[in-house]
C-alpha positions as CSV (number, residue, x, y, z in Angstrom):
1,M,-5.7,-6.8,39.5
2,I,-3.4,-5.8,36.8
3,I,0.0,-7.5,37.2
4,N,1.6,-6.6,33.9
5,H,1.2,-3.4,31.8
6,I,2.2,-3.9,28.3
7,P,1.0,-1.2,26.2
8,L,0.1,-1.5,22.5
9,N,2.9,0.9,21.6
10,R,5.5,2.7,23.6
11,P,7.6,5.3,22.0
12,S,11.5,4.5,22.3
13,L,14.6,6.6,23.0
14,L,17.0,5.5,20.5
15,G,20.2,7.6,21.0
16,L,20.7,11.4,21.2
17,E,17.3,12.8,20.9
18,F,17.6,14.9,24.0
19,V,21.2,16.0,23.2
20,Y,20.1,17.1,19.8
21,M,17.1,19.1,21.0
22,G,19.3,20.8,23.5
23,S,21.7,22.0,20.9
24,V,18.5,23.7,19.3
25,A,17.2,24.9,22.6
26,D,20.6,26.5,23.3
27,G,21.1,28.0,20.0
28,Q,24.3,25.8,19.3
29,A,22.8,24.1,16.0
30,E,22.6,26.4,13.1
31,P,19.0,27.2,12.3
32,G,17.5,24.4,10.1
33,Y,20.5,22.1,10.6
34,F,18.4,19.1,11.8
35,T,15.7,19.6,9.1
36,K,18.3,19.5,6.4
37,A,20.0,16.5,8.1
38,C,16.9,14.5,8.2
39,E,16.2,15.5,4.6
40,D,19.6,14.6,3.5
41,L,19.6,11.4,5.2
42,L,16.2,10.3,3.6
43,E,17.0,11.5,0.2
44,S,20.4,9.6,0.2
45,Y,18.2,6.3,1.2
46,F,15.5,7.1,-1.4
47,D,18.2,7.2,-4.2
48,G,18.0,10.9,-4.8
49,A,14.0,11.6,-4.7
50,R,13.6,15.0,-2.9
51,V,12.4,14.8,0.6
52,L,10.5,17.7,2.5
53,L,9.9,17.3,6.3
54,T,6.2,18.3,7.3
55,S,4.3,19.0,10.2
56,S,2.5,15.5,10.1
57,G,1.8,12.6,7.8
58,T,-1.6,14.2,7.1
59,S,0.0,17.5,5.8
60,A,2.5,15.7,3.4
61,L,-0.7,14.1,1.9
62,E,-2.4,17.4,1.7
63,L,0.7,18.8,0.1
64,A,0.8,15.9,-2.6
65,A,-2.9,16.7,-3.3
66,M,-2.0,20.1,-3.8
67,L,0.7,19.2,-6.2
68,L,-1.4,17.1,-8.5
69,P,-1.3,18.1,-12.4
70,E,-3.7,20.9,-13.4
71,R,-5.6,18.3,-15.0
72,R,-7.4,17.3,-11.7
73,G,-10.1,14.7,-11.8
74,T,-13.0,14.7,-9.4
75,H,-11.9,11.7,-7.4
76,A,-8.8,9.7,-6.0
77,V,-8.9,5.9,-6.0
78,M,-8.0,4.5,-2.5
79,P,-8.6,1.5,-0.1
80,T,-11.6,2.0,2.4
81,F,-9.4,0.0,5.1
82,T,-7.3,3.0,6.0
83,F,-7.0,6.2,8.3
84,S,-9.2,9.1,7.6
85,S,-6.2,11.3,6.7
86,T,-5.7,9.3,3.4
87,A,-9.3,10.8,2.5
88,N,-9.2,14.0,4.0
89,A,-5.8,15.4,2.3
90,F,-7.6,15.0,-1.1
91,M,-11.1,16.1,-0.1
92,R,-9.6,19.5,1.1
93,S,-8.4,19.9,-2.4
94,G,-11.9,19.2,-3.9
95,I,-11.1,15.6,-4.8
96,K,-13.6,13.0,-3.5
97,P,-12.2,9.4,-2.4
98,R,-13.4,6.6,-4.4
99,F,-13.0,3.8,-2.3
100,V,-11.9,0.2,-3.2
101,D,-11.9,-3.2,-1.2
102,I,-8.8,-4.8,0.1
103,R,-7.3,-8.2,-0.5
104,A,-7.7,-10.7,2.3
105,D,-4.2,-11.8,2.4
106,T,-2.2,-8.6,3.0
107,F,-5.0,-6.3,4.0
108,N,-3.8,-3.9,1.0
109,M,-5.9,-2.2,-1.6
110,D,-7.3,-4.8,-4.1
111,E,-5.5,-3.8,-7.1
112,R,-7.9,-5.4,-9.7
113,E,-10.7,-3.4,-8.3
114,A,-8.7,-0.4,-8.6
115,S,-7.8,-0.9,-12.2
116,W,-11.7,-1.3,-12.8
117,I,-12.9,1.8,-11.5
118,V,-10.1,4.2,-12.6
119,D,-11.2,6.5,-15.6
120,H,-10.6,9.9,-17.0
121,N,-12.0,11.6,-13.9
122,T,-9.4,10.2,-11.5
123,A,-7.0,12.5,-10.2
124,A,-4.7,10.0,-8.6
125,I,-4.4,6.5,-7.2
126,V,-3.6,6.4,-3.6
127,P,-2.5,2.9,-2.3
128,V,-1.6,2.3,1.4
129,H,1.3,-0.1,2.5
130,Y,-0.7,-1.5,5.4
131,G,1.6,-2.8,8.3
132,G,4.5,-1.9,6.3
133,V,3.5,-4.8,3.9
134,A,3.9,-3.5,0.4
135,C,0.7,-3.6,-1.8
136,E,0.8,-4.6,-5.3
137,I,2.4,-1.4,-6.1
138,F,3.8,-2.4,-9.5
139,S,0.2,-3.4,-10.7
140,I,-1.4,-0.3,-9.5
141,L,1.4,1.9,-11.1
142,R,0.6,0.1,-14.6
143,T,-2.9,1.1,-14.2
144,G,-1.7,4.8,-13.5
145,H,0.5,4.7,-16.4
146,R,-2.2,3.4,-18.8
147,W,-4.5,6.4,-17.8
148,G,-1.7,8.8,-17.3
149,I,-2.8,9.4,-13.6
150,P,-0.1,9.8,-10.8
151,V,0.3,7.2,-8.0
152,V,0.7,8.9,-4.6
153,E,1.9,6.1,-1.8
154,D,0.4,6.5,1.6
155,N,3.7,5.1,3.2
156,A,3.0,6.1,6.7
157,H,3.5,2.5,7.9
158,G,6.2,1.6,5.2
159,I,9.3,3.8,5.7
160,F,12.5,1.7,4.9
161,G,10.3,-1.2,3.4
162,E,10.9,-2.8,0.0
163,V,9.4,-4.8,-2.6
164,D,11.2,-6.6,-5.4
165,H,14.3,-4.6,-4.0
166,A,12.5,-1.3,-4.8
167,K,12.1,1.1,-1.9
168,L,8.6,1.9,-0.8
169,G,8.0,5.6,-1.3
170,T,10.1,5.6,-4.6
171,I,7.7,3.6,-6.8
172,G,4.9,6.2,-7.4
173,S,5.2,10.0,-8.2
174,M,5.0,10.9,-4.6
175,A,4.8,9.5,-1.0
176,A,3.7,10.6,2.5
177,L,5.7,9.5,5.4
178,S,4.6,9.5,9.0
179,F,6.4,10.2,12.2
180,H,3.7,10.2,14.6
181,E,4.2,8.8,17.9
182,T,3.0,5.6,17.0
183,K,5.1,5.0,14.1
184,N,8.3,3.2,13.6
185,F,10.4,6.5,13.8
186,Q,8.6,9.3,15.5
187,C,9.0,12.9,16.7
188,G,5.4,13.1,18.5
189,E,3.9,14.4,15.3
190,G,5.7,14.9,12.1
191,G,5.9,13.6,8.6
192,A,7.7,14.0,5.0
193,L,6.7,14.2,1.4
194,V,8.9,12.1,-1.1
195,I,8.9,13.7,-4.5
196,K,9.8,11.7,-7.4
197,E,7.7,13.5,-10.3
198,A,6.3,16.9,-9.1
199,D,7.4,20.3,-9.1
200,V,9.8,20.6,-6.0
201,G,10.0,24.4,-5.9
202,L,6.2,24.8,-5.9
203,A,6.1,22.1,-3.0
204,E,8.5,24.2,-1.0
205,R,6.4,27.4,-1.5
206,I,3.3,25.5,-0.6
207,R,4.9,24.2,2.4
208,D,6.2,27.5,3.7
209,K,3.1,29.8,3.8
210,G,3.1,30.2,0.0
211,T,6.4,32.0,0.2
212,N,9.7,31.6,-1.6
213,R,11.7,31.6,1.8
214,A,13.7,28.3,0.7
215,A,14.9,30.3,-2.3
216,L,16.1,33.1,0.1
217,I,17.8,30.4,2.5
218,R,19.7,29.1,-0.5
219,G,20.8,32.5,-1.7
220,E,18.7,32.5,-4.9
221,V,16.8,35.7,-4.0
222,D,17.6,38.6,-2.0
223,K,14.4,38.6,0.0
224,Y,11.2,36.5,-0.1
225,T,7.4,37.2,-0.4
226,W,4.1,35.6,-1.0
227,T,4.1,33.7,-4.4
228,D,1.5,30.9,-4.1
229,V,-1.4,29.6,-2.2
230,G,0.0,27.7,0.5
231,S,0.0,26.5,4.1
232,S,2.2,26.1,7.2
233,F,3.4,22.6,6.7
234,V,7.0,23.0,8.1
235,L,8.3,20.8,10.8
236,A,9.5,22.4,14.0
237,E,13.2,22.3,14.3
238,M,13.0,21.0,17.9
239,S,11.0,17.9,16.4
240,A,13.5,17.5,13.6
241,A,16.2,17.2,16.0
242,Y,14.4,14.6,17.8
243,L,13.5,12.7,14.5
244,F,17.4,12.8,13.4
245,A,18.4,10.8,16.4
246,Q,15.6,8.3,15.5
247,L,16.5,7.9,11.9
248,E,20.1,7.4,12.9
249,N,19.3,4.4,14.8
250,R,17.1,2.9,12.0
251,E,18.9,-0.5,12.0
252,H,18.4,-1.1,15.5
253,V,14.8,-0.4,14.9
254,R,14.6,-2.8,11.9
255,L,16.4,-5.5,13.9
256,A,14.2,-5.1,17.0
257,R,10.7,-5.1,15.1
258,R,11.9,-8.1,13.0
259,A,12.8,-10.0,15.9
260,A,9.5,-9.3,17.8
261,Y,7.6,-10.2,14.8
262,N,9.3,-13.6,14.2
263,T,8.7,-14.3,17.9
264,Y,5.0,-13.7,17.6
265,F,4.9,-15.5,14.4
266,L,6.7,-18.7,15.7
267,G,4.8,-18.6,19.0
268,L,1.2,-18.3,17.4
269,R,1.7,-20.1,14.3
270,D,0.1,-23.3,15.5
271,W,-2.4,-21.5,17.7
272,C,-3.6,-19.6,14.4
273,R,-4.1,-23.1,12.7
274,E,-6.0,-24.5,15.7
275,T,-8.5,-21.8,16.0
276,G,-9.0,-20.7,12.4
277,S,-7.2,-17.4,12.9
278,R,-4.7,-15.9,10.6
279,M,-1.8,-13.6,10.2
280,Q,-1.1,-11.0,7.6
281,H,0.5,-12.4,4.7
282,I,4.0,-11.2,3.9
283,P,4.7,-11.9,-0.1
284,D,8.3,-13.3,-0.6
285,D,9.4,-10.4,-2.6
286,C,8.4,-8.0,0.2
287,T,10.7,-6.7,2.9
288,S,8.4,-5.5,5.8
289,T,8.8,-3.0,8.2
290,H,6.9,-4.8,10.9
291,H,5.1,-1.9,11.8
292,L,2.0,-4.1,13.2
293,F,1.2,-7.5,14.4
294,P,-2.2,-7.9,13.4
295,L,-4.3,-11.2,13.7
296,V,-7.6,-11.8,12.0
297,L,-10.0,-14.2,14.5
298,P,-12.4,-16.3,13.3
299,S,-15.4,-14.2,14.2
300,E,-16.0,-10.7,15.7
301,E,-17.1,-12.5,18.9
302,A,-13.8,-14.4,19.1
303,R,-11.9,-11.0,18.6
304,N,-13.6,-9.2,21.3
305,R,-13.3,-12.0,23.7
306,L,-9.5,-12.0,23.1
307,V,-9.2,-8.3,23.5
308,D,-11.2,-8.2,26.8
309,H,-9.0,-11.3,28.0
310,L,-5.8,-9.5,27.4
311,K,-7.0,-6.3,28.5
312,L,-7.5,-8.2,31.9
313,Q,-4.0,-9.3,31.9
314,G,-2.6,-5.7,31.5
315,I,-1.9,-6.0,27.8
316,G,-2.9,-3.4,25.3
317,A,-4.4,-5.2,22.2
318,A,-6.5,-3.2,20.0
319,F,-8.7,-3.1,16.9
320,H,-7.9,-0.8,14.0
321,Y,-9.6,1.0,11.3
322,V,-13.4,1.3,10.8
323,P,-13.5,1.1,7.2
324,L,-14.0,4.5,5.7
325,H,-17.1,3.7,3.6
326,L,-18.9,2.7,7.0
327,S,-17.9,6.1,8.7
328,P,-20.6,8.8,9.1
329,M,-18.6,10.7,6.6
330,G,-18.5,7.6,4.2
331,E,-22.2,7.6,4.3
332,R,-22.7,11.1,3.6
333,L,-20.6,10.4,0.6
334,G,-23.1,7.7,-0.2
335,Y,-21.4,4.5,0.5
336,R,-23.4,1.7,2.3
337,N,-22.9,-1.4,4.5
338,G,-22.1,-4.6,2.5
339,Q,-20.3,-2.6,-0.2
340,F,-16.6,-3.7,0.5
341,P,-17.2,-7.1,2.1
342,V,-13.4,-8.3,2.7
343,A,-12.7,-4.8,4.5
344,E,-15.6,-5.1,6.5
345,E,-14.6,-8.6,7.5
346,V,-11.2,-7.9,8.3
347,A,-12.0,-4.9,10.3
348,S,-14.8,-6.6,12.3
349,R,-12.3,-9.5,13.3
350,L,-8.6,-7.9,13.4
351,V,-6.8,-7.4,16.5
352,R,-3.2,-5.8,17.0
353,L,-0.8,-7.2,19.5
354,P,2.0,-5.1,21.2
355,I,5.1,-4.3,19.0
356,Y,8.0,-2.0,19.5
357,P,11.8,-1.9,19.9
358,G,11.4,-1.9,23.9
359,L,9.1,-4.7,24.0
360,T,11.1,-7.5,25.9
361,S,11.4,-11.4,25.3
362,Q,9.9,-11.8,28.7
363,Q,6.9,-9.5,27.9
364,Q,6.5,-11.3,24.5
365,A,6.3,-14.6,26.0
366,F,3.4,-13.4,28.4
367,V,1.7,-12.1,25.4
368,I,1.7,-15.3,23.7
369,E,0.7,-17.2,26.7
370,C,-2.1,-15.0,27.3
371,V,-3.3,-15.3,23.7
372,R,-3.0,-19.3,23.6
373,E,-4.8,-19.6,26.9
374,S,-7.6,-17.2,26.0
375,G,-10.0,-19.7,25.1
376,V,-10.6,-18.4,21.5
């Protein structure tokens, strides 16, 4: 019988979410007020880079792909260990993914492999900050500069993270954020595009069905019309109201996740040494967002035993990505098993433990106890 139920993730109410949503529902808030409030808050944090809320992190990536310079290449370089959205967004613009392996320590894109395969046919380099731990973004940026190729950060896990005092999402030309219900800050489904080096006006028009509606709202034109090929990437105002309450409480989320991460780290450090398991490495110059707490077990069998054991105890532990080159779509693109051995090894042995602001110290103690007693 399941005594405890500790999910892998649980969305958290942080403040005035329902109050703000109510003000939208009853018309007290001006149209677009919370969208602008979210964008202003994020732009202030991102040192003035322009931020556009979108309907999802996927749509933010799609918008970034549509904003790439006219000299588009045939492929975008990205890690195989990521979600399908990273690849889909560029494929929808006719740009195929060109996968690279990951590092065994941080589980991020191997920057050396990326530098080897970038060429004149590369449209963009798309690194992912896995779990909110920064990749070797400055090395990747140097590769991009060498070839004149933009770097688009997939920062779905890393909002409010830093590396060497630089804010994740402000280092490349553009960055995509996610506010999916599984993320540190969420509104069910939502995202944002951070624009540092791209045509903001074009981005606004693409986001809003190819029209210049944003210019009308600012009073720059007296009517709006169809001007570009676009889509409907605008976040609903009700979702923006919910999101604003989440972003207002970012310090609470940061501290709660850091505390939960540190509790796991201290409670499982010796167990990892004893069992031959390992944690994700966080470099000294990196301020992680602690989006995930992943463990890599000594074998796939050990990982599966641990997941099954935790499930019996009512604890929601889970695997993560199947490397994209091993997916049916990856096979259709010509990739094969054994091509990226580090990603394959990590993916087959990785398990994520529950981590979210509402996780209590008692629940964490129970998770740690069950991991240690799992027999791995």
